[in-house]
N, C-alpha and C positions, 0 to 999 in steps of 0.2 A: 308277312310282315318283314321276311326275311327277304323274300324275291317283290315286294312291294321301296324297298329300300333300294333298289337297285335304278327302281323309275323314277324315286321323288326328288323333284326339282322346285327351290326356291328361286321366286324372280320376284324384284321391286318395281313398283311403278308410282312413283310419287313418295306419298306416305301409303300408300297400300304394300302391303306380302301377298304372296299368293302359294299355291302349294300346288304342284302339277302332280296328282297323284291319282287321276283319270275319272275323279270323282268332284261333282261340285260341293263347294262351301257350304256347311251347317252352322257356323258358328264363326262369329266375330270378336275376336280379343285385342281391346284399342290398352297399347301403354305409351304412355306420354303422348297423345295425338294420334300415335302410327296405328294402322290395322292389319291386323295379320288375320288375311281368309284363311279357316283354317277347317278342320272335321273333329267331329266330336268324340269318336271311337280314340283316336290315338290319344287325345289330351287326359280321357279320361281314367282312360288304361293305366298312367302314369303318373298324374295329379290329382292327389288329394283336394286341392283347391278348386281344380276345376269340375271336379265331381260333383261340390259340393256347390258351385254358381249353376253349373247346367240341371243340377238336379231342380234347383231351385227355380230355373227359369221353366222347365216341365209343366211346374204347377203352374204357372202363368200361362202356360198351353202356344209356348212361343215355338214358333216352327224352327227358325234362326233367329238365334237369342245372341247379343252382345253383350259380352261380358268387360270389364273396365276393371284392369289392375290399379289400384291408385296407391302411389308409393312402391312399386315394383323396385328393387333393388337393384340397376346395372343399367336401368332400361330398355328400349328395343333389342339393341345388339346381343346381351346377355338373353331375354325373351327369346330373343330367333335359337340361339343357341341351345336350351330347352324344348325348345317345340323339335329344332330337327332329331334329339335324341330322343323324343316321342315317338316321332315317324322313323324312328333306327337308324338315322343317317348316321355316321360313323364323326362323333366329334371330339376333338384334341384337347387335351388339358393342361397348360400351362405355367408358369411362375405366375405370368402375368393375367391371366383370367383366370384362376381359380379362387380368388378371395369373392369377384361376383358373379359366379355361377354357382360355388356352396352357397352363400347368401340366397340366390335367388331359386334355388333348388328347394331350400330350406321353408322359404315365402310359398311357393306352389306346394310344400308339403310332398316332395316326392321320395316315399320313403320306402324301403323294401318291402313295408304292408302293401303298394300300390306295383310290385312288380320285380321280383327277384334281382340282385345287384342294380338295382336302380342308384338314377344319378344323385343323389343326398352320400350312400353309402360308396361310392365311384369317387367323390371328392373328398371326401374323409380317409379314403385309402390311399389317396394320389399327393394328399397334405402330407400323413405319417411317414410315406417309404421316399420320397422326394423333395419333400419344401425343409420340413424338420431338420432334415441331416445335410443339406444343405445351404454355406453360408450366402453364396450369393441366389440362389433362390430365394428363402428367406427374408431377404432383405426386400428383393422384387415384389413378393408378394405382398410384404407388408409396403411398399412403395403403390401400388396400385387397389390400398383397403381404404385410401382415402373416402372414395363416394359411398360406400359401405359398413363407416366405422362403425356406427350405432347397429347393424345387423353382426358385423365380427365380434363384438363383447358380446353378445348373445349368446352366439354359437361356442364362442371359447376359444374362435380358431385364432386372433390376434393375441390372446394372452399364450396361446402354443408357442404362438413366432416369437413374442417377448422372450418367454423363456430358454425358447431356444437361442436366440441371440445373445442374453446373458449368459447361459452356459459356454458357450463358445468363445465369447469376450473373456472371462476368466482362466480357458485354457489355451495352451499352446497350439496354432493353427498348425503344426506337424504334427501331433496326435489325432488331429482328425482326417490327415491324408488329402487335404485341399489344396488340389496343385495349379498354385496361385504363384507364377512367376515374378511376379512385380516384387513378392518378398526376396527373391536370394535365387539361384542357378540351382537345379536338379543337378544330385552327385553322385555317382554309382560306381562301383558296388557300396553297398551296406545300407543302413537307416532302417526304418519301421514305417515307413506312410503305405497305409492300407487305404489305397480307392476300388471303393466296392468289395471290401474284406478279402483283395486280394493285396498281396505283397508286392510292389513296385523295384522294390530292392534300392527305391531311389529315395534320397533326403534331402527338408528343406530346411537352410541356414537361418539361425535363428530371427524372428525381427522384433524390431521395437513393440513396445506398449502400446504404442494408437495409432496401428496398424489397422485398426477398425474406424476410426473418426470420421475419414472419406464416404464410404459407406454409408453409414447411419445418416449423416448429410444429406441423402437424397430424398428421404423421407420429412413427410408434411408435417409439421410443425405440433399438429394433434398426435398424430402416433411417436413424433420423435419424446414429447412430453410423457407421455405414458410409458417409454422405455426406457426413461430418465429416472423415473418416479418407481420400476419393477428394479432397473441396475440399486438404486439405494437400499430398494427392500433386500436385495441379494449382496449387499454389503461390500459393494467393490468399492477399490480404493477410489475415496474422495477425488485425489489427483487428477487421477484416470478420468472422472467423471465430470469436473471443472474442466480437463481439457478437451474432453467431448463438445463442453457445453460452448466452450470459447471458439472452436472450429466453426460449428454449425453457425455460430452470431456471425463470424467474417466472411462466412460464405455469402450470407445474405444479409449483411449490416457493410458493403464496402468502405466505408469512412471509417469502420474499426482498424483495417488494417496497417494503417500510421499508427497504431494507439500500439501494439504490440508486434514484439521482434521475430517473429514464426512469419513464413510467409510463401515458402513451401509448398506445391500441391502433393497429395500422396492420391499416385493412379492406384486401383484396384481392379480386379476384376469384374468387378459387380459395378463399378464407373465406366467401363466400358460402354455398359449397352445400355445405359439410365439417363435416365434427363433430367435437372433439378428442378426440385417443387417451387412452386409460384408460394410466397406468402405475402402478406399484410406486415411489414414493416412495424409499425407501430404495436401489432397486436400481439409479433414475435419477439420484442423485447419484454412486453409485459409479462411474457410465459415463460422466458429466459428467468427475470428477475424472480420468478417464483419456483424456479426449480436450484437455486444458486444452493452452494454448500456454505456450508457455515466453516470456513478454513480459514488461515493466514499462508499468503506466500507474496512474495514480492511482485512478481511477473503477473500474479491471480488481480494484487491490488490496482497495479497500473490499468489492466484490460478493465477494472470494473469504472475506472473513473474514464475510459474512452468512451465507457458504453454509459454510463451520465450522460457525458455533453452527447450524446446521439440519440438519448433520450428528451432531453431538452429540445431537441432543437424538432425533433418528430411529434412534443407535445403529447407525451404519455399520462396516463394519471397522477392524481397529486397522489394516491396509494402505493403506488410503484414508483414515483421518485422517492416516496419517504422510505421503501423497504430498500430499494437499492442504497441510497444516501445511509442509511443505517447497517449496512453490507460493509460499506466501506469505511464508519467511523470503527466498528469491531477491528480493526488493522490501520488504522490511520498512522500508525509508525512506521507503516512499509511504505509509505506513497511517498513522492517524491515532488519537485516545485512544480514543475511544468503538468505533474497531474491537477493539481489543486488551480493553476490557472486557467480558470473555466470560465470564456468569455458570456458575458451579459446577455440572452438570446431573449429577453424581453424586452419593455421598453422602460426602461432605467436611464440614469446618466451615468451611473460609474461602467468601467471598461470591462470588472471582472465581477463575477457574480460571488461575491463576498458573503450576503446573505446563506447561500447555499454550505461554505466551506463553516459558515458562523454552526450551522444544524450538524455538519459532519464531525466535530468539535465535540457538539453537548452531545452525539449519538454515542462517540470513544468516549466518553468521561462516563457514562449509563453502560458502558457496555460491559459482561464478563471478560474478568483478565485471563481466567482458564479456556478460555476459546483455544484449540489444539492447532497444531502450524500441520502441513502436510508430510508427510515419512519423509524420517530422516535421510532414508536415499534419496530423494528428489534434489536437483544442484541448488534448489531454492529454499534450502530448508531452513538455514540457518538465521536467527532474528534477533532482534536487539535485546541486551537485556533488561534495561530500563524506558517500557516503552514511553513514559511520560516524560521523560528528560527530552529521547527522540523526537516525542510530538512538540515540546517548547522549543525547539531549535528550529524544527520546523514551520514551527506556524512564527517566530521570529525571522524566518528567509521567505516566507511566505508575505508578511506585512510591511518587507522592506521592496518585495516587489511590486507590492500594489499601492503603496504611499506614495508612489508619483502620480497618482491618477488626482490632478486639481478637483474633479466632483467626488473625492474622498470625503462623507461627511467627519467631524474631530470624532462625533459620538459613538459612530461606526467604528472608526478605526481606536477608540478607547474598548468598547464592548469588546472587541475580537482581541483586544490584548488580552484583556481581564476576564475574559471562558476558565484558561488554564488556571490552578489553583495555586499559591502565592511558592510553595515549595516544589513547585516545577522547574525551576528554573535556579539555580544556583550563581549564575554572574546574570546580569542583567544589561552585557553588553549590546546585543540584538536589539534589544530596547531603543537601550540609548540611540544606536544606529536605523532604526525605525523613525524618528521623532526627529531625528537632526537631516533625512531624508524630508519626509512631512513639512516641515519647518522651510524645505528650501522650496517644496514644490509649491507651496502655501504661502506667501512673503507675507497677503493682507491678514494673518492672523492677529489680533490682538495679544497681549501678552499677559491678563486672565486666561484666555483659551487656551495659549503655551502652556498655564499655571497646570489648568486642570489636568492636562495632556500629561507634563510631567509627573503627576500623582502616580503614573504606574509604574515609575523609574525608582527604587531602591541607590539611594546613593552608596548605600554600605558595600551595595554590592556589582559595584563597578571595579573591573579593572585595572589598574596604573595607567595601561595605556589608553583608557576609555577617561581615566579624570585630566590625564593631563588634555586630553581633546575638549574634554566638555570647559574644564577653567577658560581656554581661549577660545569657545566658540559666542560670536558676537550670537546667531540665533538664537539663544538659550535667553529667558528671563534673567537680571540681577540676581530676583533672590533665589533661584535655582544654581547660577554659580559658583555663590556664595556658599551654600550647604552642602554643594562638591568639594570646593576647599576646604569647607570646615570637617568633611568627613573625610576625606582625601588625608590632611593631617591627625585624624584620628588614627584612620588603618595606618599611617606611615609611625605613630606614637606604639601603637600594637606592634607591628611587624619588629621596630629595632628593641621593644623592652622582651621580646619573647625569642629573638635571635640567637641569644645564646642556649636559652634551653632548649630549641628544637634543634639546633643546630650543634651544640655540645651535650647530650643528653649525658655522656657518661660521666659530668664533672658534678654533675647534679642527681645520683643515685636516689638520694631519702628526700628527694624535694616535694613534699605534701599536695602541691597543685601541679600533680602530673596529668589531671584530666585536662587543665585550662591550658597549662603548655600543650599538650596535645591541639587544643581547639583552636590554638595561636596559629600552632604549625599548619594546619587546615586552612586558617585565613592566608597565610603566605604561601601555600602553594594554589589555593584558587585564586587571588587576586594577583597573580605575577610579582608578588614580592622578592623572591628571593635572588635577585641579583639584587638590589637593593641593599640585603641586608647582606649579601658576602662584602659588598664594596663598602659599607658601613663597619663590619664588624674590625677592621685592623685601627678604623677609628675609633671607638668605641676602648680598644686597648690603651690605644697611647693617652686617652684622658682618662683614662684610667691610676697609671702611672703618673701621670703628672697630677693627678689630685694627691697620690701618697706623697709626690714632692712634695705640692704647699701645703702637706699636714709637718711635712719634717720642717717646713720652714718657718710656720706658726711656732709650733717648739720649741725650735732655738730661740724664735725673737722674745719669744715669751720669756726663756732666762734671760735675753741679754736686757729685757726690762727690769726683771727683779735687779740685774746688779748695778744697773743702775742706779734703781732705787737706795739699795745699800748703801754707792759710794754718796747720794746726795744728804743722806742723813748723818753722814759721818763730819767732825767738826775738826777732824786733824790735819795737818798737812798734806796726804793725800789725797784731801779736794779737790787742789788743783788739778786745772783743764789737763795740763803737762802729763800729770802722772797717771790721773782717770785713762787718759786716751792710751798711755800705756797699759795700765790693767785690763783693759776688757779687747785691746790688738787692735785697736782703728789707729788709721793713721792722720786723725784730726791734727794740724799745724797751728798753732798759733802764729798770728802775724805780727811782728814787731815793726814798730816806729821807722826804722830804717825802709823795713820792706813794704810798708804801706808809700814811702815815698820816692822810690821805686817803681811802686806800680804806678802813682799818678803822673810820673815822670815819660816811664814808658807807655801812658793815653797817646802820648806825641808822636810817634812812631806807628810806625808798619803793623800789621797783624801778627804776621808770618814772623816776625823780628823779636815780637813782646810775648808770645808764644814759646819761642825758643830759650827766650831771656827768663822769663817765669821756671821753665821747666829746670834751665840752670842754677837759678836760686834758688829752690823748692829742695834742690839735691844736697844743695849745698847746706842747707838751715835743717836738712834733716839728719845729715853728718853730726855738723851741732850738737843736733839735741841729744846724738844718741854719746857724744862726749861725754855732755855733761851728767849725763845719768847715770854713765860708767864712774 
């Protein structure tokens, strides 16, 4: 065979391959409608399958049998390599053809039973020594495994590559000594990089945790799915898995780029010699949704909303869309208004898909609040302390955006506003703003329809600014305006009644209504009544002082009335008006006949002169009365 290997040549003529070995062909092998005219002895000496097929043909007394290989992995090109190996021609195993040749050798049963150092053992040795120890070669081998995934799973060669990838992902690349210049410049002397077991005296600077995203993005979707599942089994950090999924999706779904801030390309040694896989975008989304980790993150939530838009455009299955909406609902408090404003891609009248947002809200209410966030070390790990209140504000802002849609029905607006429980909103200012925008965009609504919508608002939860605006809002029904005015007065009463207890708690240390005062204080703080309370504090103090003064005057007036009663009962000479006036200290002076005539006579003069003379005469009479009493 060694001498024959020097003269053996293979040539192609159309769909037929011929072997120029100096002997006529005695067997024909058919692979995918390509005919290989070969010789029995080289094939039987190396291939167990060919030995069985040719032995069966001998029983049929066929001189030149034809063997058809159905389902042969790798096709005619791979069989040509196996045939050359059988003829003793030297073949070259590479990361690109190792998967094909490995599966072909197993299909042909080219084990050591049919010859020492047969093709199957050569492939196994090459994969362990070269493929599984090298990041780039392992990625390239997995990329070329797409046509033979089923055979690769059977031989566990794909599993070995996946385990190797996971191990290298979890480990610093510098420990493996990969000469990847893209991650940093080589430095010498020093370092501990080993290349083929030799200390090179150089080292690689530390790399980012996402250095491998670009390389695995060259894998087909089936192999990528297997890799992500294996990473999840190996408990690789969820944020890294999510980052790899997001990177893969952005690469093959260009529309997602604008929904995620990161846009730079990561070039690696493997990416320099590989071409991206061709994928079905619809199938890609359905596969990615099944791989999504159940974690919370702000940028991750925004990316999910962008993925949902793309999924609606591509028309994915209802099951896939429901899974995606459920995943978004688990972290709805991290969403943004722009993310929720999903246009309607179906045949409906509304501008935005409010039904989708309503389903997401229901998923939020039914989700497990204990879903963990990504690791605290990540920049997006901070989460809001009260998810329900955050979602309530988000929904109110979303409703304010969609309320201007003239095709939005009142029933749908009310349904969206009532999804969240009542205790989710401490203030209803957001809902009032929504209704004000909606009434402005829908001026044809009747008062009864407006009143039904206004039932979603609790007037007791409106702030002072909202009450002031609502009391002058001509778009609101009259009954609602009156209700707002009533509760505004009630709130003002509550605020004024509790202002002294809330603002001056040291003045009432033994107040039994401490809890009630605290509640009033919360109402004052919540509804924005603090400035009003401060403004009215001085007024209430003045009113208190005035009340005390009025009580003093009432007491003094009562004493005066008692004195008057005593004087009126006495029949002595002290009962005269002149003496009584002197007794109680009043300046009531009787008018004499002369004074009366002077007054009548003064009526004919000017008012100013009459006033002056009246003052003078009064002063004179007062002096006379004093002299009489003396």
